C-alpha positions as CSV (number, residue, x, y, z in Angstrom):
1,X,23.9,-316.5,-58.3
2,X,23.1,-312.9,-57.0
3,X,26.4,-311.1,-55.7
4,X,26.2,-308.9,-53.0
5,X,27.7,-305.1,-53.5
6,X,29.8,-304.4,-50.7
7,X,29.2,-301.5,-48.5
8,X,30.9,-298.5,-49.2
9,X,32.3,-295.8,-46.5
10,X,33.0,-292.9,-49.3
11,X,30.7,-291.4,-51.9
12,X,32.1,-289.3,-54.9
13,X,32.3,-289.4,-58.5
14,X,34.4,-288.8,-61.9
15,X,34.4,-285.1,-62.2
16,X,35.3,-283.6,-65.9
17,X,36.2,-280.0,-66.8
18,X,34.5,-278.9,-70.2
19,X,37.8,-280.1,-72.2
20,X,37.6,-283.5,-70.3
21,X,39.7,-283.2,-68.2
22,X,39.8,-285.1,-65.2
23,X,39.6,-283.5,-61.9
24,X,41.5,-285.4,-59.0
25,X,43.0,-284.7,-55.9
26,X,46.1,-285.0,-53.6
27,X,45.2,-286.6,-50.2
28,X,46.7,-285.2,-47.1
29,X,49.8,-287.0,-46.2
30,X,49.3,-289.8,-49.6
31,X,46.4,-291.0,-46.9
32,X,46.6,-294.9,-47.4
33,X,49.2,-294.6,-50.0
34,X,47.4,-292.4,-52.8
35,X,49.0,-289.7,-54.2
36,X,46.2,-288.8,-56.4
37,X,42.4,-289.9,-56.1
38,X,39.0,-288.8,-57.1
39,X,37.1,-286.1,-55.1
40,X,34.6,-288.3,-52.2
41,X,33.5,-288.0,-48.7
42,X,32.6,-290.0,-45.8
43,X,28.5,-290.0,-45.5
44,X,26.9,-287.8,-42.5
45,X,24.4,-289.9,-40.3
46,X,21.0,-290.6,-42.6
47,X,22.4,-288.9,-45.7
48,X,22.4,-291.7,-48.9
49,X,25.3,-292.6,-51.1
50,X,23.8,-289.7,-53.7
51,X,23.6,-286.8,-51.6
52,X,27.1,-287.8,-50.1
53,X,28.5,-287.7,-53.7
54,X,26.6,-284.4,-55.0
55,X,28.1,-282.5,-51.6
């Protein structure tokens, strides 16, 4: 059985410092109930997920 991968509306990655610390960000007004989240962003038109994450 093949499972469908859900379509994402934002792309990002886990960023680590040279010391192994994880970079997190605090969303404005704790959007959607989050206090801390990974850095990510929404894709621009015609932009693929990899380019969005790297931006």
